[in-house]
N, C-alpha and C positions, 0 to 999 in steps of 0.2 A: 455589568455591561457586556453584551455579546460582541465577540470579535467579528469584523467584516469577513465574510466567507471568501476564501481565496477562489479565484477563477481558474479552474482546471478543466481539461477536456473530459468528455464522457468516458473515454478510454482510461484515463488516469483514475477517474472515479471508480471504474470497475476494478482496477488494481487495488485501490484502497479498501473497497468492500471485501474483496477476496482475502487481503491480508488480515482484515478484521476477523473474518470467519475462521481463518487458519489460526490466528492468535487465540481465539476462544476455544478451539479444539485442542491445540498443541502448545499454547503459551508463546510460541514463536512461529514465524513463517520461514520457509526456505524457497529459493528461486525455483527449484525443480518442482516443489509442491504447487507453487503459484502457476507455473506453466501447465502442469497436469490438470489442475482444477479449471483453468481458463481455456485449455485446449489450444495453447499457443507455443511457439518455439521459445527455448530458453533465451536466445539472443534478443527476442522482443521484450522479454521480461527485464533483462538487464538495462535496456534503454529507458524503460518506464521507471525502474527503481532509481536510476540516477536522477531522473527528472524529479521524482517525488522527494528524493533526499535533498536536492538543491532548493526545493521549496520548504524544507524543514518539516516535512510531513511524516517521514520515516527515518529510522536509524538504519543505515545500510553501509556495509563494507563488503567488498567482493569476497566470496567464499565463506560468508558468515551468515548468522541468522538475521532476519529482518523483523523489526518491531516498529510499531507506530509511535510517534512522538505524542505528547499530550494534545497538541493542535491537530495532528493527523487522526488521532482517535476520535476527537470531537467531530471533525469533518466526516469521518467514515460513518459514525453513528447517524449524523444528519442525512447523509446520502442513503443509508439503509432504511430510513423511515419512509 
């Protein structure tokens, strides 16, 4: 049975997709890599990461690597299609 897709903004969808791409390339994502890839300030990335972590879509601790949760990975693949 498929889970109901969480409602998140297009902006947060972009972050999930970027994290997925970075995970594929590097196994983990870092906020500075996300900022560089998306062309945004690191402060913007922090706010988005906190929001995604609250929704249980990523594993995030400040100054640490970022990885997708199982639910986050599922949603990121769905968005990427």
